C-alpha distance (Angstrom), angle and dihedral (degrees) to the residues before:
residue distance angle dihedral
M1 . . .
D2 3.74 . .
R3 3.80 114.5 .
A4 3.83 112.4 -113.2
V5 3.77 113.7 -111.5
P6 3.81 115.9 -145.0
F7 3.78 114.9 -119.9
A8 3.81 115.1 -107.8
L9 3.79 132.8 180.0
N10 3.77 118.1 -124.7
D11 3.79 139.0 157.5
R12 3.82 90.2 -80.0
T13 3.80 95.9 56.6
P14 3.83 108.4 121.2
M15 3.80 112.3 -105.2
K16 3.82 93.2 -130.2
L17 3.79 91.0 55.1
L18 3.79 91.8 45.5
S19 3.81 91.4 50.1
A20 3.80 91.4 49.1
L21 3.79 91.2 50.3
L22 3.79 92.4 49.4
L23 3.82 91.1 47.9
S24 3.82 91.1 50.7
L25 3.80 90.5 48.9
S26 3.79 91.1 48.8
L27 3.81 92.8 49.6
A28 3.80 91.5 48.1
T29 3.80 91.2 49.7
S30 3.80 91.3 47.8
A31 3.78 91.0 49.6
L32 3.81 90.5 51.6
A33 3.80 91.6 47.9
A34 3.80 91.3 48.0
T35 3.81 93.4 52.9
P36 3.81 103.4 106.5
K37 3.78 119.1 -126.9
P38 3.80 118.8 -121.2
L39 3.80 110.0 -83.6
K40 3.79 110.7 -102.6
I41 3.79 112.2 -128.8
F42 3.80 125.4 -169.6
I43 3.81 125.3 -167.5
L44 3.81 120.8 -148.9
A45 3.80 118.2 -170.4
G46 3.78 141.9 163.7
Q47 3.78 143.9 87.3
S48 3.82 134.8 -62.4
N49 3.79 97.2 -35.5
M50 3.78 91.0 52.2
E51 3.80 85.8 50.2
G52 3.81 87.3 53.2
H53 3.80 126.2 -138.6
A54 3.80 100.1 -159.5
K55 3.79 110.8 123.5
E56 3.78 118.7 -137.7
E57 3.82 87.5 -124.2
T58 3.82 87.7 75.8
F59 3.82 93.6 60.8
D60 3.81 93.2 96.5
Y61 3.80 90.1 62.1
I62 3.83 88.4 65.9
G63 3.80 89.1 62.8
D64 3.81 92.8 53.8
D65 3.81 89.5 74.4
P66 3.84 114.6 67.8
A67 3.80 88.6 -149.3
T68 3.81 93.2 60.2
A69 3.81 100.7 29.4
P70 3.86 91.1 94.7
L71 3.80 88.8 55.5
L72 3.79 90.6 54.6
K73 3.81 88.9 54.4
Q74 3.80 88.7 58.1
M75 3.80 90.2 49.6
R76 3.80 93.6 55.1
G77 3.76 132.7 53.2
P78 3.81 126.5 -138.3
D79 3.82 88.7 -86.5
G80 3.80 91.4 58.9
K81 3.81 92.6 -112.5
P82 3.82 123.4 120.7
T83 3.78 113.4 -76.1
V84 3.79 117.6 -101.7
C85 3.81 111.9 -146.6
D86 3.79 111.8 -134.1
H87 3.80 92.9 -164.7
V88 3.81 103.3 37.2
W89 3.80 121.9 76.9
I90 3.78 128.4 -174.3
S91 3.79 140.1 -158.6
Y92 3.80 111.7 -166.4
L93 3.81 122.2 -170.7
T94 3.80 115.7 -168.8
G95 3.80 141.5 129.2
E96 3.77 144.1 126.1
G97 3.80 125.4 -80.5
D98 3.79 109.6 -32.5
K99 3.81 92.6 -20.8
N100 3.78 98.4 96.4
G101 3.76 121.3 155.3
E102 3.77 140.5 172.9
G103 3.77 129.6 -121.3
T104 3.80 117.1 -163.4
G105 3.78 138.7 176.1
K106 3.76 143.8 84.6
L107 3.78 110.1 -26.6
T108 3.79 116.9 -98.1
A109 3.80 136.9 131.7
G110 3.80 117.0 -55.7
Y111 3.80 98.6 61.3
G112 3.81 91.4 107.3
S113 3.80 125.7 91.1
R114 3.81 111.9 -15.8
Q115 3.79 134.5 -170.3
N116 3.78 88.4 -162.2
P117 3.82 106.6 41.7
T118 3.80 92.3 -148.9
A119 3.83 98.1 47.9
D120 3.80 136.6 71.3
G121 3.80 107.2 -90.4
G122 3.81 97.5 -165.9
N123 3.82 91.2 -116.9
I124 3.78 137.6 102.2
G125 3.78 133.1 -150.5
P126 3.81 125.6 -175.5
E127 3.83 91.9 -68.3
F128 3.82 94.9 82.5
T129 3.81 100.4 62.3
F130 3.81 89.5 29.3
G131 3.78 87.5 65.1
L132 3.80 94.4 38.4
T133 3.80 90.1 55.2
L134 3.79 92.2 49.2
D135 3.79 90.7 47.2
K136 3.80 90.4 52.7
T137 3.81 94.4 45.4
L138 3.80 104.0 38.5
A139 3.78 123.2 59.5
E140 3.80 91.6 -150.8
P141 3.81 140.9 68.6
V142 3.81 119.5 -80.6
L143 3.80 132.6 -161.7
I144 3.81 122.8 -152.3
I145 3.80 120.3 -161.2
K146 3.79 109.7 -164.5
T147 3.80 125.9 -174.4
A148 3.81 119.2 175.1
W149 3.78 138.8 152.0
G150 3.79 129.6 179.7
G151 3.80 123.2 -113.1
K152 3.81 98.1 18.2
S153 3.79 128.1 145.6
L154 3.78 133.4 -149.3
F155 3.80 92.5 -141.9
Y156 3.84 91.2 61.9
D157 3.82 119.7 -2.3
F158 3.82 98.2 42.5
R159 3.80 94.5 27.4
S160 3.80 107.9 144.6
P161 3.83 126.1 -143.9
S162 3.81 97.3 -102.5
A163 3.80 91.3 57.3
G164 3.79 88.8 68.1
P165 3.79 126.0 -139.6
Y166 3.78 119.2 -30.4
V167 3.79 112.1 -109.5
R168 3.79 107.8 -138.2
T169 3.78 116.4 -131.4
P170 3.82 123.3 -132.0
Q171 3.81 87.0 -104.2
D172 3.81 90.3 54.6
I173 3.78 91.4 53.4
E174 3.78 92.5 45.4
K175 3.80 92.6 50.3
N176 3.83 93.6 38.6
R177 3.80 93.8 -125.1
Y178 3.80 136.8 139.0
P179 3.83 99.5 31.4
D180 3.79 114.5 -157.3
A181 3.79 92.7 -121.0
E182 3.81 93.0 64.1
C183 3.79 98.7 44.5
G184 3.81 109.8 126.1
H185 3.80 91.7 9.1
Y186 3.80 94.3 139.6
Y187 3.78 92.6 44.9
K188 3.80 87.7 56.9
L189 3.82 91.9 45.8
M190 3.79 90.1 51.9
I191 3.80 95.1 48.9
D192 3.81 93.4 43.0
H193 3.80 91.1 51.5
V194 3.80 93.2 48.8
K195 3.81 89.6 51.5
H196 3.80 90.5 45.9
V197 3.81 91.5 55.4
L198 3.80 93.5 43.3
G199 3.79 89.8 51.2
D200 3.82 92.2 61.8
I201 3.80 110.0 15.7
K202 3.82 93.2 165.0
R203 3.80 88.5 66.4
V204 3.81 88.6 67.6
Y205 3.81 101.7 23.9
P206 3.85 107.1 33.2
G207 3.81 93.3 -168.3
Y208 3.78 94.4 62.0
D209 3.80 116.7 125.4
P210 3.83 111.6 -156.5
K211 3.81 88.5 -148.4
Q212 3.79 90.4 67.4
G213 3.79 94.0 56.0
Y214 3.78 122.2 -161.3
E215 3.79 142.1 -97.3
I216 3.81 123.9 -147.7
A217 3.78 94.5 -136.1
G218 3.79 101.1 -179.9
F219 3.81 150.1 -12.6
I220 3.82 123.5 -141.7
W221 3.83 119.0 -160.4
L222 3.83 119.8 -165.2
Q223 3.79 113.4 169.5
G224 3.77 141.6 104.0
W225 3.80 116.5 112.3
N226 3.81 96.4 104.3
D227 3.79 91.9 49.7
M228 3.78 93.0 45.2
V229 3.82 93.6 55.8
S230 3.82 97.0 43.1
R231 3.80 108.5 108.1
D232 3.80 92.5 173.2
V233 3.80 96.0 59.3
Y234 3.80 94.8 31.8
P235 3.83 107.0 31.8
I236 3.79 116.6 -159.4
T237 3.78 107.0 -94.9
T238 3.77 128.0 -124.0
K239 3.78 132.4 -153.3
D240 3.80 88.7 -89.9
S241 3.82 94.4 54.3
K242 3.79 113.8 122.5
E243 3.82 95.3 -151.2
P244 3.81 138.3 30.2
R245 3.79 113.6 -88.1
Y246 3.81 95.4 -106.9
A247 3.82 99.0 38.5
D248 3.81 90.6 120.1
Y249 3.80 90.7 57.0
S250 3.82 89.0 58.0
R251 3.80 91.1 51.4
W252 3.79 94.1 45.8
L253 3.81 92.4 47.5
A254 3.82 90.3 52.4
D255 3.82 88.1 50.9
F256 3.79 89.1 48.8
I257 3.81 92.3 53.8
R258 3.80 92.4 49.5
D259 3.79 93.5 46.2
V260 3.80 95.4 46.9
R261 3.79 91.0 51.2
K262 3.80 90.2 49.8
D263 3.80 95.2 46.1
V264 3.82 95.4 49.0
Q265 3.82 91.0 40.2
A266 3.79 95.1 -121.5
P267 3.84 105.6 121.5
R268 3.82 95.4 178.2
M269 3.80 97.9 34.6
P270 3.83 110.9 153.2
F271 3.80 108.9 -110.5
V272 3.81 125.6 -162.2
I273 3.81 119.2 -165.0
G274 3.80 110.5 -154.9
V275 3.80 99.3 -146.9
M276 3.80 110.2 -144.6
G277 3.80 109.4 -98.6
I278 3.81 101.7 -178.0
G279 3.79 109.0 138.5
G280 3.78 93.0 29.1
A281 3.79 116.5 -145.3
K282 3.81 93.4 -5.6
P283 3.81 108.3 53.0
N284 3.78 120.8 168.1
E285 3.80 117.8 -113.1
H286 3.80 93.9 -93.3
I287 3.81 94.6 51.2
A288 3.81 90.7 45.5
A289 3.81 91.4 51.8
F290 3.79 91.6 46.4
R291 3.79 92.0 51.4
E292 3.80 89.5 56.8
A293 3.80 90.8 50.3
M294 3.81 92.6 49.6
A295 3.79 92.5 50.4
A296 3.81 95.5 45.2
P297 3.86 99.5 86.3
A298 3.81 91.1 60.1
A299 3.82 88.7 65.4
L300 3.81 94.1 58.0
P301 3.84 112.1 112.7
E302 3.82 92.3 -128.2
F303 3.83 90.3 59.4
K304 3.80 97.1 46.3
G305 3.78 111.2 135.7
N306 3.81 96.9 6.6
V307 3.82 106.1 57.7
V308 3.79 122.2 59.3
A309 3.80 130.2 -178.5
L310 3.80 106.2 -143.9
Q311 3.80 113.8 -161.7
T312 3.81 110.6 -136.7
A313 3.84 95.1 -173.9
P314 3.84 91.6 94.4
F315 3.82 88.2 63.1
W316 3.80 93.6 55.7
D317 3.81 108.9 110.5
E318 3.81 103.8 -121.2
K319 3.82 95.0 -167.9
L320 3.78 93.1 52.6
G321 3.80 89.0 42.5
A322 3.81 90.4 57.6
I323 3.80 90.4 51.1
S324 3.80 89.7 48.3
D325 3.80 89.2 56.2
K326 3.80 89.2 54.2
I327 3.79 91.5 48.7
D328 3.81 88.0 53.7
Q329 3.80 88.9 53.0
V330 3.80 90.4 52.2
R331 3.80 89.9 49.0
Q332 3.80 90.4 51.9
K333 3.81 91.1 47.8
K334 3.80 90.6 53.1
F335 3.79 90.3 49.4
T336 3.80 91.0 52.4
L337 3.80 91.9 47.1
G338 3.79 89.6 48.7
N339 3.79 89.8 57.8
E340 3.78 89.9 50.4
V341 3.81 89.8 53.7
K342 3.81 89.5 51.6
K343 3.79 90.3 51.4
G344 3.79 90.6 49.3
T345 3.80 95.4 -120.5
K346 3.82 90.9 117.8
T347 3.77 135.5 26.6
Q348 3.81 120.4 -124.1
D349 3.82 90.4 -111.2
Q350 3.80 90.8 52.6
A351 3.80 91.3 48.9
N352 3.80 92.3 48.5
Q353 3.79 92.8 49.4
E354 3.80 93.0 47.6
A355 3.79 92.1 48.3
K356 3.80 91.7 49.1
Q357 3.79 92.0 50.2
Y358 3.81 92.3 46.4
E359 3.80 91.4 52.0
A360 3.82 93.1 47.6
E361 3.78 91.3 52.1
L362 3.79 94.3 45.7
I363 3.83 102.0 41.7
S364 3.80 118.7 44.0
P365 3.83 122.6 -142.3
A366 3.81 88.6 -111.2
E367 3.79 90.3 55.1
Q368 3.79 91.0 47.5
T369 3.81 89.0 53.9
M370 3.80 92.9 46.7
W371 3.79 91.1 50.3
K372 3.79 93.6 51.9
R373 3.78 90.6 46.7
G374 3.82 98.8 47.1
A375 3.81 110.5 23.3
S376 3.79 132.1 61.2
N377 3.82 105.6 161.0
G378 3.79 145.6 23.8
G379 3.77 130.2 -65.1
Y380 3.82 93.1 -99.7
H381 3.83 85.8 62.8
Y382 3.80 94.5 50.1
L383 3.82 86.7 -97.0
G384 3.82 89.6 -69.6
C385 3.81 86.8 -86.1
A386 3.80 114.8 162.4
K387 3.79 90.4 -159.3
T388 3.80 90.2 61.1
F389 3.81 94.2 47.3
A390 3.81 91.7 44.8
L391 3.80 92.6 54.0
M392 3.78 90.5 43.8
G393 3.80 94.3 51.8
K394 3.79 92.2 47.8
A395 3.81 91.6 50.9
F396 3.81 92.0 47.5
A397 3.81 90.6 53.7
E398 3.80 94.6 46.8
T399 3.81 91.4 48.5
A400 3.80 93.3 47.4
L401 3.80 91.0 50.4
Q402 3.81 91.7 49.9
L403 3.79 90.9 50.5
S404 3.79 91.7 46.9
A405 3.80 90.4 54.8
S406 3.82 96.6 42.9
P407 3.81 123.4 104.6
G408 3.81 89.6 -124.2
K409 3.80 92.8 65.6
């Protein structure tokens, strides 16, 4: 049998054959280039700070800082209105009690905290600059699935199956709270909504082609306040305590990560823990201890390379935080004066005048102006500062993209 000779092009190859080969190569290359990539999907979940309580009126404050002024330009279009992302779509499930609803559309401002789940609430959370950063970095469409509700705990509301049943404390029984039937209710709502969106992606993102499929490219978790302040579930430790106060939170969060990955069928899904940053560089002892507990799962060997604990404390606005402390002092002064009025040692007019003078001496006009420009809520909501949420969202996106591209994914 003659040995086969591999085909090779040379200067004697007929032009018609050469042209046909080049055309075939071109068509094959075009077909490869036209094959759509799997749609990247990111899940954002948590409680009130994932909802986001930063009013759009605080956007201008972002431009006051030269370091963040470029970010504000991304957040606004040429007309001065919030940017609308042409390539980022969002489904947002939120609500109060049983009145949950979904907001969908192209990502823009207004997908933060909402009184009406289906309508623009005038607020942003981290989702806005999260999407803007993805839109700037990725040359492809992106879908964000966001589920967030205020005042929810991991120990009960978001409790995942592997954590086991919640054991009610004596205080729970006395106050008739945390019934067994509702344990993990918001975990189930979150998972059910993610599956609902994945089951009909075109409903949210009309340009989706089922042939391209999808990839769950990351999960962002921002939660913690309700666990941090619970002294019943996490009693204050003593010198004789065998474990840190919030050790159970670390265990339950690790369970949560495993269960979410199982339930959305993404066993190596990149997971970003937004470590609570309230209080900034000077947290009290409880916040400091809770931060350690939140970050702990990322150090587990099984999560190496695909779970990251991102500290959000650097995004806390220290100047506004200092003013907030002064506002708290004024509030306490008014409370004390109110008691004096009740006792009859001061008249209401005297108390009002003293409170007004105390506030004027403590908070300068410049600080008053800065507060109105940059803050729109309390400290537990990161002061409702859009600058903080904008920096946070950007960092979440950058971290998720790094994880998605890492070998450990």
